[in-house]
mmCIF entry with sequence, helices, sheets and N, C-alpha, C, O atoms, coordinates in Angstrom:
data_MODEL
# 
_entry.id   MODEL 
# 
_entity.id                         1 
_entity.type                       polymer 
_entity.pdbx_number_of_molecules   1 
# 
_entity_poly.entity_id                      1 
_entity_poly.type                           'polypeptide(L)' 
_entity_poly.nstd_linkage                   no 
_entity_poly.nstd_monomer                   no 
_entity_poly.pdbx_seq_one_letter_code       MRKLLALMGMAVKQNDEITVQVEGDDEAACAEAIEKFLKENF 
_entity_poly.pdbx_seq_one_letter_code_can   MRKLLALMGMAVKQNDEITVQVEGDDEAACAEAIEKFLKENF 
_entity_poly.pdbx_strand_id                 A 
# 
loop_
_entity_poly_seq.entity_id 
_entity_poly_seq.num 
_entity_poly_seq.mon_id 
_entity_poly_seq.hetero 
1 1  MET n 
1 2  ARG n 
1 3  LYS n 
1 4  LEU n 
1 5  LEU n 
1 6  ALA n 
1 7  LEU n 
1 8  MET n 
1 9  GLY n 
1 10 MET n 
1 11 ALA n 
1 12 VAL n 
1 13 LYS n 
1 14 GLN n 
1 15 ASN n 
1 16 ASP n 
1 17 GLU n 
1 18 ILE n 
1 19 THR n 
1 20 VAL n 
1 21 GLN n 
1 22 VAL n 
1 23 GLU n 
1 24 GLY n 
1 25 ASP n 
1 26 ASP n 
1 27 GLU n 
1 28 ALA n 
1 29 ALA n 
1 30 CYS n 
1 31 ALA n 
1 32 GLU n 
1 33 ALA n 
1 34 ILE n 
1 35 GLU n 
1 36 LYS n 
1 37 PHE n 
1 38 LEU n 
1 39 LYS n 
1 40 GLU n 
1 41 ASN n 
1 42 PHE n 
# 
_struct_asym.id          A 
_struct_asym.entity_id   1 
# 
loop_
_struct_conf.conf_type_id 
_struct_conf.id 
_struct_conf.pdbx_PDB_helix_id 
_struct_conf.beg_label_comp_id 
_struct_conf.beg_label_asym_id 
_struct_conf.beg_label_seq_id 
_struct_conf.pdbx_beg_PDB_ins_code 
_struct_conf.end_label_comp_id 
_struct_conf.end_label_asym_id 
_struct_conf.end_label_seq_id 
_struct_conf.pdbx_end_PDB_ins_code 
_struct_conf.beg_auth_comp_id 
_struct_conf.beg_auth_asym_id 
_struct_conf.beg_auth_seq_id 
_struct_conf.end_auth_comp_id 
_struct_conf.end_auth_asym_id 
_struct_conf.end_auth_seq_id 
_struct_conf.pdbx_PDB_helix_class 
_struct_conf.details 
_struct_conf.pdbx_PDB_helix_length 
HELX_P HELX_P1 AA1 ARG A 2  ? MET A 8  ? ARG A 2  MET A 8  1 ? 7  
HELX_P HELX_P2 AA2 GLU A 27 ? ASN A 41 ? GLU A 27 ASN A 41 1 ? 15 
# 
_struct_conf_type.id          HELX_P 
_struct_conf_type.criteria    ? 
_struct_conf_type.reference   ? 
# 
loop_
_atom_site.group_PDB 
_atom_site.id 
_atom_site.type_symbol 
_atom_site.label_atom_id 
_atom_site.label_alt_id 
_atom_site.label_comp_id 
_atom_site.label_asym_id 
_atom_site.label_entity_id 
_atom_site.label_seq_id 
_atom_site.pdbx_PDB_ins_code 
_atom_site.Cartn_x 
_atom_site.Cartn_y 
_atom_site.Cartn_z 
_atom_site.occupancy 
_atom_site.B_iso_or_equiv 
_atom_site.pdbx_formal_charge 
_atom_site.auth_seq_id 
_atom_site.auth_comp_id 
_atom_site.auth_asym_id 
_atom_site.auth_atom_id 
_atom_site.pdbx_PDB_model_num 
ATOM 1   N N  . MET A 1 1  ? 9.098   1.237  3.495   1.00 0.00 ? 1  MET A N  1 
ATOM 2   C CA . MET A 1 1  ? 8.684   2.502  2.924   1.00 0.00 ? 1  MET A CA 1 
ATOM 3   C C  . MET A 1 1  ? 9.147   2.627  1.474   1.00 0.00 ? 1  MET A C  1 
ATOM 4   O O  . MET A 1 1  ? 8.438   3.200  0.647   1.00 0.00 ? 1  MET A O  1 
ATOM 5   N N  . ARG A 1 2  ? 10.329  2.097  1.157   1.00 0.00 ? 2  ARG A N  1 
ATOM 6   C CA . ARG A 1 2  ? 10.822  2.150  -0.218  1.00 0.00 ? 2  ARG A CA 1 
ATOM 7   C C  . ARG A 1 2  ? 9.850   1.500  -1.182  1.00 0.00 ? 2  ARG A C  1 
ATOM 8   O O  . ARG A 1 2  ? 9.597   2.015  -2.271  1.00 0.00 ? 2  ARG A O  1 
ATOM 9   N N  . LYS A 1 3  ? 9.313   0.374  -0.774  1.00 0.00 ? 3  LYS A N  1 
ATOM 10  C CA . LYS A 1 3  ? 8.418   -0.354 -1.671  1.00 0.00 ? 3  LYS A CA 1 
ATOM 11  C C  . LYS A 1 3  ? 7.103   0.390  -1.849  1.00 0.00 ? 3  LYS A C  1 
ATOM 12  O O  . LYS A 1 3  ? 6.494   0.320  -2.917  1.00 0.00 ? 3  LYS A O  1 
ATOM 13  N N  . LEU A 1 4  ? 6.657   1.101  -0.818  1.00 0.00 ? 4  LEU A N  1 
ATOM 14  C CA . LEU A 1 4  ? 5.449   1.915  -0.955  1.00 0.00 ? 4  LEU A CA 1 
ATOM 15  C C  . LEU A 1 4  ? 5.685   3.019  -1.977  1.00 0.00 ? 4  LEU A C  1 
ATOM 16  O O  . LEU A 1 4  ? 4.815   3.305  -2.799  1.00 0.00 ? 4  LEU A O  1 
ATOM 17  N N  . LEU A 1 5  ? 6.855   3.635  -1.926  1.00 0.00 ? 5  LEU A N  1 
ATOM 18  C CA . LEU A 1 5  ? 7.184   4.661  -2.908  1.00 0.00 ? 5  LEU A CA 1 
ATOM 19  C C  . LEU A 1 5  ? 7.264   4.055  -4.304  1.00 0.00 ? 5  LEU A C  1 
ATOM 20  O O  . LEU A 1 5  ? 6.870   4.694  -5.279  1.00 0.00 ? 5  LEU A O  1 
ATOM 21  N N  . ALA A 1 6  ? 7.761   2.851  -4.407  1.00 0.00 ? 6  ALA A N  1 
ATOM 22  C CA . ALA A 1 6  ? 7.808   2.168  -5.706  1.00 0.00 ? 6  ALA A CA 1 
ATOM 23  C C  . ALA A 1 6  ? 6.395   1.934  -6.229  1.00 0.00 ? 6  ALA A C  1 
ATOM 24  O O  . ALA A 1 6  ? 6.140   2.098  -7.422  1.00 0.00 ? 6  ALA A O  1 
ATOM 25  N N  . LEU A 1 7  ? 5.488   1.557  -5.354  1.00 0.00 ? 7  LEU A N  1 
ATOM 26  C CA . LEU A 1 7  ? 4.093   1.359  -5.737  1.00 0.00 ? 7  LEU A CA 1 
ATOM 27  C C  . LEU A 1 7  ? 3.509   2.658  -6.277  1.00 0.00 ? 7  LEU A C  1 
ATOM 28  O O  . LEU A 1 7  ? 2.811   2.658  -7.291  1.00 0.00 ? 7  LEU A O  1 
ATOM 29  N N  . MET A 1 8  ? 3.793   3.742  -5.608  1.00 0.00 ? 8  MET A N  1 
ATOM 30  C CA . MET A 1 8  ? 3.281   5.033  -6.056  1.00 0.00 ? 8  MET A CA 1 
ATOM 31  C C  . MET A 1 8  ? 3.826   5.379  -7.435  1.00 0.00 ? 8  MET A C  1 
ATOM 32  O O  . MET A 1 8  ? 3.144   6.037  -8.222  1.00 0.00 ? 8  MET A O  1 
ATOM 33  N N  . GLY A 1 9  ? 5.031   4.951  -7.733  1.00 0.00 ? 9  GLY A N  1 
ATOM 34  C CA . GLY A 1 9  ? 5.639   5.221  -9.016  1.00 0.00 ? 9  GLY A CA 1 
ATOM 35  C C  . GLY A 1 9  ? 5.145   4.316  -10.138 1.00 0.00 ? 9  GLY A C  1 
ATOM 36  O O  . GLY A 1 9  ? 5.543   4.494  -11.289 1.00 0.00 ? 9  GLY A O  1 
ATOM 37  N N  . MET A 1 10 ? 4.294   3.359  -9.827  1.00 0.00 ? 10 MET A N  1 
ATOM 38  C CA . MET A 1 10 ? 3.806   2.407  -10.828 1.00 0.00 ? 10 MET A CA 1 
ATOM 39  C C  . MET A 1 10 ? 2.584   2.915  -11.583 1.00 0.00 ? 10 MET A C  1 
ATOM 40  O O  . MET A 1 10 ? 2.008   2.186  -12.391 1.00 0.00 ? 10 MET A O  1 
ATOM 41  N N  . ALA A 1 11 ? 2.191   4.138  -11.332 1.00 0.00 ? 11 ALA A N  1 
ATOM 42  C CA . ALA A 1 11 ? 1.032   4.740  -11.998 1.00 0.00 ? 11 ALA A CA 1 
ATOM 43  C C  . ALA A 1 11 ? -0.255  3.979  -11.703 1.00 0.00 ? 11 ALA A C  1 
ATOM 44  O O  . ALA A 1 11 ? -1.091  3.816  -12.592 1.00 0.00 ? 11 ALA A O  1 
ATOM 45  N N  . VAL A 1 12 ? -0.424  3.514  -10.479 1.00 0.00 ? 12 VAL A N  1 
ATOM 46  C CA . VAL A 1 12 ? -1.667  2.877  -10.064 1.00 0.00 ? 12 VAL A CA 1 
ATOM 47  C C  . VAL A 1 12 ? -2.744  3.954  -10.032 1.00 0.00 ? 12 VAL A C  1 
ATOM 48  O O  . VAL A 1 12 ? -2.564  5.016  -9.436  1.00 0.00 ? 12 VAL A O  1 
ATOM 49  N N  . LYS A 1 13 ? -3.861  3.663  -10.683 1.00 0.00 ? 13 LYS A N  1 
ATOM 50  C CA . LYS A 1 13 ? -4.944  4.635  -10.768 1.00 0.00 ? 13 LYS A CA 1 
ATOM 51  C C  . LYS A 1 13 ? -6.117  4.198  -9.897  1.00 0.00 ? 13 LYS A C  1 
ATOM 52  O O  . LYS A 1 13 ? -6.218  3.039  -9.494  1.00 0.00 ? 13 LYS A O  1 
ATOM 53  N N  . GLN A 1 14 ? -7.003  5.156  -9.618  1.00 0.00 ? 14 GLN A N  1 
ATOM 54  C CA . GLN A 1 14 ? -8.193  4.863  -8.840  1.00 0.00 ? 14 GLN A CA 1 
ATOM 55  C C  . GLN A 1 14 ? -8.948  3.725  -9.496  1.00 0.00 ? 14 GLN A C  1 
ATOM 56  O O  . GLN A 1 14 ? -9.089  3.686  -10.718 1.00 0.00 ? 14 GLN A O  1 
ATOM 57  N N  . ASN A 1 15 ? -9.428  2.811  -8.694  1.00 0.00 ? 15 ASN A N  1 
ATOM 58  C CA . ASN A 1 15 ? -10.193 1.623  -9.088  1.00 0.00 ? 15 ASN A CA 1 
ATOM 59  C C  . ASN A 1 15 ? -9.332  0.508  -9.676  1.00 0.00 ? 15 ASN A C  1 
ATOM 60  O O  . ASN A 1 15 ? -9.870  -0.533 -10.055 1.00 0.00 ? 15 ASN A O  1 
ATOM 61  N N  . ASP A 1 16 ? -8.014  0.688  -9.766  1.00 0.00 ? 16 ASP A N  1 
ATOM 62  C CA . ASP A 1 16 ? -7.141  -0.421 -10.133 1.00 0.00 ? 16 ASP A CA 1 
ATOM 63  C C  . ASP A 1 16 ? -7.102  -1.393 -8.959  1.00 0.00 ? 16 ASP A C  1 
ATOM 64  O O  . ASP A 1 16 ? -7.179  -0.975 -7.804  1.00 0.00 ? 16 ASP A O  1 
ATOM 65  N N  . GLU A 1 17 ? -6.985  -2.663 -9.242  1.00 0.00 ? 17 GLU A N  1 
ATOM 66  C CA . GLU A 1 17 ? -6.885  -3.667 -8.187  1.00 0.00 ? 17 GLU A CA 1 
ATOM 67  C C  . GLU A 1 17 ? -5.425  -4.056 -8.031  1.00 0.00 ? 17 GLU A C  1 
ATOM 68  O O  . GLU A 1 17 ? -4.742  -4.379 -9.003  1.00 0.00 ? 17 GLU A O  1 
ATOM 69  N N  . ILE A 1 18 ? -4.960  -4.018 -6.792  1.00 0.00 ? 18 ILE A N  1 
ATOM 70  C CA . ILE A 1 18 ? -3.581  -4.404 -6.498  1.00 0.00 ? 18 ILE A CA 1 
ATOM 71  C C  . ILE A 1 18 ? -3.584  -5.369 -5.323  1.00 0.00 ? 18 ILE A C  1 
ATOM 72  O O  . ILE A 1 18 ? -4.558  -5.448 -4.574  1.00 0.00 ? 18 ILE A O  1 
ATOM 73  N N  . THR A 1 19 ? -2.492  -6.100 -5.167  1.00 0.00 ? 19 THR A N  1 
ATOM 74  C CA . THR A 1 19 ? -2.303  -6.986 -4.028  1.00 0.00 ? 19 THR A CA 1 
ATOM 75  C C  . THR A 1 19 ? -1.066  -6.520 -3.287  1.00 0.00 ? 19 THR A C  1 
ATOM 76  O O  . THR A 1 19 ? -0.010  -6.317 -3.886  1.00 0.00 ? 19 THR A O  1 
ATOM 77  N N  . VAL A 1 20 ? -1.200  -6.350 -1.975  1.00 0.00 ? 20 VAL A N  1 
ATOM 78  C CA . VAL A 1 20 ? -0.090  -5.908 -1.135  1.00 0.00 ? 20 VAL A CA 1 
ATOM 79  C C  . VAL A 1 20 ? 0.179   -6.995 -0.105  1.00 0.00 ? 20 VAL A C  1 
ATOM 80  O O  . VAL A 1 20 ? -0.745  -7.469 0.556   1.00 0.00 ? 20 VAL A O  1 
ATOM 81  N N  . GLN A 1 21 ? 1.428   -7.388 0.033   1.00 0.00 ? 21 GLN A N  1 
ATOM 82  C CA . GLN A 1 21 ? 1.812   -8.393 1.014   1.00 0.00 ? 21 GLN A CA 1 
ATOM 83  C C  . GLN A 1 21 ? 2.750   -7.750 2.027   1.00 0.00 ? 21 GLN A C  1 
ATOM 84  O O  . GLN A 1 21 ? 3.738   -7.118 1.652   1.00 0.00 ? 21 GLN A O  1 
ATOM 85  N N  . VAL A 1 22 ? 2.441   -7.911 3.310   1.00 0.00 ? 22 VAL A N  1 
ATOM 86  C CA . VAL A 1 22 ? 3.306   -7.386 4.368   1.00 0.00 ? 22 VAL A CA 1 
ATOM 87  C C  . VAL A 1 22 ? 3.757   -8.532 5.255   1.00 0.00 ? 22 VAL A C  1 
ATOM 88  O O  . VAL A 1 22 ? 3.011   -9.485 5.481   1.00 0.00 ? 22 VAL A O  1 
ATOM 89  N N  . GLU A 1 23 ? 4.975   -8.434 5.752   1.00 0.00 ? 23 GLU A N  1 
ATOM 90  C CA . GLU A 1 23 ? 5.534   -9.466 6.612   1.00 0.00 ? 23 GLU A CA 1 
ATOM 91  C C  . GLU A 1 23 ? 6.310   -8.803 7.748   1.00 0.00 ? 23 GLU A C  1 
ATOM 92  O O  . GLU A 1 23 ? 6.901   -7.738 7.570   1.00 0.00 ? 23 GLU A O  1 
ATOM 93  N N  . GLY A 1 24 ? 6.302   -9.430 8.890   1.00 0.00 ? 24 GLY A N  1 
ATOM 94  C CA . GLY A 1 24 ? 7.095   -8.942 10.003  1.00 0.00 ? 24 GLY A CA 1 
ATOM 95  C C  . GLY A 1 24 ? 6.288   -8.852 11.281  1.00 0.00 ? 24 GLY A C  1 
ATOM 96  O O  . GLY A 1 24 ? 5.091   -9.142 11.309  1.00 0.00 ? 24 GLY A O  1 
ATOM 97  N N  . ASP A 1 25 ? 6.966   -8.447 12.328  1.00 0.00 ? 25 ASP A N  1 
ATOM 98  C CA . ASP A 1 25 ? 6.346   -8.376 13.644  1.00 0.00 ? 25 ASP A CA 1 
ATOM 99  C C  . ASP A 1 25 ? 5.189   -7.384 13.700  1.00 0.00 ? 25 ASP A C  1 
ATOM 100 O O  . ASP A 1 25 ? 4.222   -7.596 14.432  1.00 0.00 ? 25 ASP A O  1 
ATOM 101 N N  . ASP A 1 26 ? 5.285   -6.304 12.929  1.00 0.00 ? 26 ASP A N  1 
ATOM 102 C CA . ASP A 1 26 ? 4.244   -5.283 12.962  1.00 0.00 ? 26 ASP A CA 1 
ATOM 103 C C  . ASP A 1 26 ? 3.396   -5.288 11.692  1.00 0.00 ? 26 ASP A C  1 
ATOM 104 O O  . ASP A 1 26 ? 2.886   -4.246 11.279  1.00 0.00 ? 26 ASP A O  1 
ATOM 105 N N  . GLU A 1 27 ? 3.244   -6.460 11.073  1.00 0.00 ? 27 GLU A N  1 
ATOM 106 C CA . GLU A 1 27 ? 2.559   -6.541 9.792   1.00 0.00 ? 27 GLU A CA 1 
ATOM 107 C C  . GLU A 1 27 ? 1.109   -6.078 9.850   1.00 0.00 ? 27 GLU A C  1 
ATOM 108 O O  . GLU A 1 27 ? 0.637   -5.462 8.895   1.00 0.00 ? 27 GLU A O  1 
ATOM 109 N N  . ALA A 1 28 ? 0.396   -6.347 10.918  1.00 0.00 ? 28 ALA A N  1 
ATOM 110 C CA . ALA A 1 28 ? -1.005  -5.930 11.006  1.00 0.00 ? 28 ALA A CA 1 
ATOM 111 C C  . ALA A 1 28 ? -1.110  -4.406 10.984  1.00 0.00 ? 28 ALA A C  1 
ATOM 112 O O  . ALA A 1 28 ? -1.952  -3.852 10.277  1.00 0.00 ? 28 ALA A O  1 
ATOM 113 N N  . ALA A 1 29 ? -0.269  -3.737 11.747  1.00 0.00 ? 29 ALA A N  1 
ATOM 114 C CA . ALA A 1 29 ? -0.286  -2.272 11.784  1.00 0.00 ? 29 ALA A CA 1 
ATOM 115 C C  . ALA A 1 29 ? 0.137   -1.697 10.434  1.00 0.00 ? 29 ALA A C  1 
ATOM 116 O O  . ALA A 1 29 ? -0.436  -0.708 9.977   1.00 0.00 ? 29 ALA A O  1 
ATOM 117 N N  . CYS A 1 30 ? 1.114   -2.297 9.806   1.00 0.00 ? 30 CYS A N  1 
ATOM 118 C CA . CYS A 1 30 ? 1.582   -1.831 8.492   1.00 0.00 ? 30 CYS A CA 1 
ATOM 119 C C  . CYS A 1 30 ? 0.488   -2.015 7.445   1.00 0.00 ? 30 CYS A C  1 
ATOM 120 O O  . CYS A 1 30 ? 0.236   -1.113 6.646   1.00 0.00 ? 30 CYS A O  1 
ATOM 121 N N  . ALA A 1 31 ? -0.150  -3.157 7.445   1.00 0.00 ? 31 ALA A N  1 
ATOM 122 C CA . ALA A 1 31 ? -1.210  -3.421 6.472   1.00 0.00 ? 31 ALA A CA 1 
ATOM 123 C C  . ALA A 1 31 ? -2.339  -2.407 6.641   1.00 0.00 ? 31 ALA A C  1 
ATOM 124 O O  . ALA A 1 31 ? -2.874  -1.898 5.657   1.00 0.00 ? 31 ALA A O  1 
ATOM 125 N N  . GLU A 1 32 ? -2.694  -2.121 7.872   1.00 0.00 ? 32 GLU A N  1 
ATOM 126 C CA . GLU A 1 32 ? -3.750  -1.148 8.145   1.00 0.00 ? 32 GLU A CA 1 
ATOM 127 C C  . GLU A 1 32 ? -3.345  0.242  7.651   1.00 0.00 ? 32 GLU A C  1 
ATOM 128 O O  . GLU A 1 32 ? -4.152  0.943  7.041   1.00 0.00 ? 32 GLU A O  1 
ATOM 129 N N  . ALA A 1 33 ? -2.116  0.637  7.911   1.00 0.00 ? 33 ALA A N  1 
ATOM 130 C CA . ALA A 1 33 ? -1.637  1.954  7.480   1.00 0.00 ? 33 ALA A CA 1 
ATOM 131 C C  . ALA A 1 33 ? -1.598  2.061  5.958   1.00 0.00 ? 33 ALA A C  1 
ATOM 132 O O  . ALA A 1 33 ? -1.970  3.095  5.403   1.00 0.00 ? 33 ALA A O  1 
ATOM 133 N N  . ILE A 1 34 ? -1.155  1.011  5.281   1.00 0.00 ? 34 ILE A N  1 
ATOM 134 C CA . ILE A 1 34 ? -1.102  1.013  3.826   1.00 0.00 ? 34 ILE A CA 1 
ATOM 135 C C  . ILE A 1 34 ? -2.509  1.085  3.245   1.00 0.00 ? 34 ILE A C  1 
ATOM 136 O O  . ILE A 1 34 ? -2.767  1.847  2.313   1.00 0.00 ? 34 ILE A O  1 
ATOM 137 N N  . GLU A 1 35 ? -3.410  0.293  3.798   1.00 0.00 ? 35 GLU A N  1 
ATOM 138 C CA . GLU A 1 35 ? -4.790  0.309  3.318   1.00 0.00 ? 35 GLU A CA 1 
ATOM 139 C C  . GLU A 1 35 ? -5.401  1.699  3.478   1.00 0.00 ? 35 GLU A C  1 
ATOM 140 O O  . GLU A 1 35 ? -6.047  2.205  2.560   1.00 0.00 ? 35 GLU A O  1 
ATOM 141 N N  . LYS A 1 36 ? -5.200  2.308  4.631   1.00 0.00 ? 36 LYS A N  1 
ATOM 142 C CA . LYS A 1 36 ? -5.723  3.654  4.889   1.00 0.00 ? 36 LYS A CA 1 
ATOM 143 C C  . LYS A 1 36 ? -5.130  4.652  3.895   1.00 0.00 ? 36 LYS A C  1 
ATOM 144 O O  . LYS A 1 36 ? -5.856  5.462  3.318   1.00 0.00 ? 36 LYS A O  1 
ATOM 145 N N  . PHE A 1 37 ? -3.833  4.596  3.697   1.00 0.00 ? 37 PHE A N  1 
ATOM 146 C CA . PHE A 1 37 ? -3.163  5.493  2.767   1.00 0.00 ? 37 PHE A CA 1 
ATOM 147 C C  . PHE A 1 37 ? -3.741  5.349  1.355   1.00 0.00 ? 37 PHE A C  1 
ATOM 148 O O  . PHE A 1 37 ? -4.052  6.344  0.700   1.00 0.00 ? 37 PHE A O  1 
ATOM 149 N N  . LEU A 1 38 ? -3.880  4.117  0.900   1.00 0.00 ? 38 LEU A N  1 
ATOM 150 C CA . LEU A 1 38 ? -4.374  3.884  -0.449  1.00 0.00 ? 38 LEU A CA 1 
ATOM 151 C C  . LEU A 1 38 ? -5.822  4.355  -0.615  1.00 0.00 ? 38 LEU A C  1 
ATOM 152 O O  . LEU A 1 38 ? -6.174  4.943  -1.638  1.00 0.00 ? 38 LEU A O  1 
ATOM 153 N N  . LYS A 1 39 ? -6.649  4.098  0.383   1.00 0.00 ? 39 LYS A N  1 
ATOM 154 C CA . LYS A 1 39 ? -8.045  4.534  0.304   1.00 0.00 ? 39 LYS A CA 1 
ATOM 155 C C  . LYS A 1 39 ? -8.169  6.048  0.285   1.00 0.00 ? 39 LYS A C  1 
ATOM 156 O O  . LYS A 1 39 ? -9.054  6.594  -0.374  1.00 0.00 ? 39 LYS A O  1 
ATOM 157 N N  . GLU A 1 40 ? -7.291  6.724  1.001   1.00 0.00 ? 40 GLU A N  1 
ATOM 158 C CA . GLU A 1 40 ? -7.370  8.186  1.083   1.00 0.00 ? 40 GLU A CA 1 
ATOM 159 C C  . GLU A 1 40 ? -6.711  8.872  -0.111  1.00 0.00 ? 40 GLU A C  1 
ATOM 160 O O  . GLU A 1 40 ? -7.019  10.029 -0.397  1.00 0.00 ? 40 GLU A O  1 
ATOM 161 N N  . ASN A 1 41 ? -5.815  8.185  -0.811  1.00 0.00 ? 41 ASN A N  1 
ATOM 162 C CA . ASN A 1 41 ? -5.046  8.849  -1.854  1.00 0.00 ? 41 ASN A CA 1 
ATOM 163 C C  . ASN A 1 41 ? -5.254  8.304  -3.257  1.00 0.00 ? 41 ASN A C  1 
ATOM 164 O O  . ASN A 1 41 ? -4.713  8.859  -4.214  1.00 0.00 ? 41 ASN A O  1 
ATOM 165 N N  . PHE A 1 42 ? -6.010  7.249  -3.404  1.00 0.00 ? 42 PHE A N  1 
ATOM 166 C CA . PHE A 1 42 ? -6.198  6.698  -4.749  1.00 0.00 ? 42 PHE A CA 1 
ATOM 167 C C  . PHE A 1 42 ? -7.629  6.532  -5.040  1.00 0.00 ? 42 PHE A C  1 
ATOM 168 O O  . PHE A 1 42 ? -7.990  6.079  -6.127  1.00 0.00 ? 42 PHE A O  1 
# 
């Protein structure tokens, strides 16, 4: 979650292209949640 907040602080604007890497046992669920969040908020 800290890194997501850091991403938000990077001034990413709508239509900017970013790459997000997730690792761990629940990486698929995390990637889906991050993608959903970004699509709904940026």
